[in-house]
C-alpha positions in Angstrom: 87.1 150.3 64.2 89.4 147.5 63.0 87.4 146.9 59.8 87.6 150.6 59.0 91.4 150.7 59.4 91.8 147.8 56.9 89.3 149.3 54.5 90.4 152.9 54.6 94.2 152.6 54.9 94.8 149.7 52.6 94.3 149.4 48.9 93.2 145.8 49.4 92.5 143.4 52.2 95.3 141.1 53.4 95.6 138.1 51.0 95.5 134.7 52.6 97.8 131.9 51.2 96.3 128.5 51.6 98.7 125.9 53.0 98.8 122.3 51.8 101.1 119.3 52.3 102.8 120.0 49.0 103.8 123.6 49.8 107.2 124.3 51.3 106.4 127.1 53.7 110.1 128.1 54.2 110.3 129.2 50.5 107.2 131.4 51.0 108.1 133.1 54.3 110.1 136.4 54.0 112.9 137.2 56.5 111.7 139.4 59.4 108.1 139.6 58.2 105.3 139.0 60.6 102.5 136.5 59.7 99.2 135.2 61.0 98.7 131.4 60.7 95.0 130.8 60.4 93.4 127.5 61.6 90.0 126.9 60.0 88.3 124.1 61.8 85.3 122.1 60.5 84.1 119.1 62.6 87.3 117.2 63.3 89.5 118.5 60.5 91.5 121.7 60.0 92.6 123.6 57.0 95.4 126.2 57.3 96.2 129.5 55.6 98.8 132.2 56.2 98.5 136.0 56.0 101.4 138.3 55.7 100.9 141.4 58.0 101.0 144.2 55.4 103.4 146.5 57.3 104.7 147.9 54.0 101.2 149.4 53.4 100.0 150.0 56.9 101.6 151.0 60.2 102.3 148.1 62.6 100.9 150.1 65.5 97.5 151.8 65.0 96.2 154.7 67.1 92.7 154.1 68.3 90.5 157.2 67.9 90.0 159.0 71.2 86.8 158.8 73.1 85.2 161.9 74.5 86.3 162.6 78.0 89.2 160.2 77.9 92.8 161.6 77.8 94.5 158.2 77.5 95.7 157.2 74.1 95.2 153.6 73.0 97.3 151.8 70.4 96.5 148.4 68.8 98.7 146.1 66.8 97.8 145.7 63.1 98.1 141.9 63.8 95.1 142.1 66.2 93.0 144.1 63.8 93.5 141.5 61.1 92.7 138.7 63.7 89.5 140.6 64.5 88.6 140.7 60.8 89.5 137.0 60.0 85.8 136.1 59.6 85.4 138.9 57.0 88.5 137.8 55.1 87.5 134.1 54.9 83.7 134.1 54.9 82.2 132.9 51.7 85.5 131.2 50.5 85.8 128.5 53.1 83.4 126.5 55.2 84.4 126.4 58.9 83.0 126.2 62.4 85.8 127.9 64.2 88.5 130.3 63.0 91.7 131.0 65.0 94.8 133.1 64.2 98.3 132.8 65.6 101.2 135.3 65.1 104.6 134.1 63.9 107.8 135.4 62.5 110.9 133.8 61.0 114.5 135.1 60.8 116.9 133.8 58.2 120.7 133.4 58.6 122.3 136.9 58.2 125.9 135.7 57.9 127.7 137.5 55.1 130.7 136.0 53.4 132.6 138.9 52.0 135.8 137.4 50.6 138.6 139.5 49.3 138.1 138.5 45.6 139.6 141.0 43.3 137.3 140.2 40.3 134.2 141.3 42.3 133.7 144.8 43.7 132.6 145.2 47.4 129.2 146.3 46.2 128.8 143.2 44.1 129.8 141.0 47.0 127.4 142.7 49.4 124.6 142.5 46.8 125.2 138.8 46.4 125.2 138.2 50.2 122.0 140.1 50.6 120.4 138.0 47.9 121.6 134.8 49.6 119.7 135.9 52.7 116.4 135.7 50.9 116.8 131.9 50.6 119.1 131.3 53.6 118.2 128.7 56.2 116.0 129.9 59.1 117.8 130.5 62.4 114.9 131.7 64.5 111.2 130.9 64.5 109.0 132.9 66.9 105.3 131.9 67.4 102.5 132.2 69.9 102.7 129.8 72.8 99.2 128.5 72.3 99.6 127.8 68.6 98.7 124.1 68.0 101.6 121.8 66.9 99.7 120.9 63.7 100.0 124.5 62.4 
């Protein structure tokens, strides 16, 4: 079911972004977007990747097709569908013994500084403040409790 959802409702599969020590993750993460951090373990080492949950292409909540004789409706998070398909996404590209995915989300500072400058219109000031939010400092970081500290 999960693989079908990703194949039929999306123009492409979610694109993983490989994380390395030289990458500033804060510049990559978008405000209020949900992500899955992937831990690919091989022997005693780990390699990490991050996948943006494609909620701009797919619904965050997916209705599971009804089974005959059951009146109850079941809904599954798109995050969980992607987690279920992690092996399909990474197989052939990376060598790993174990693959784990952890949900996370970051919120950036939303403070707007709208001064009463005459030379700029209110619309220009608001536009500038919204653009500042794209690079503002993070104020909240939500992640799964069982995510390893090394992620």
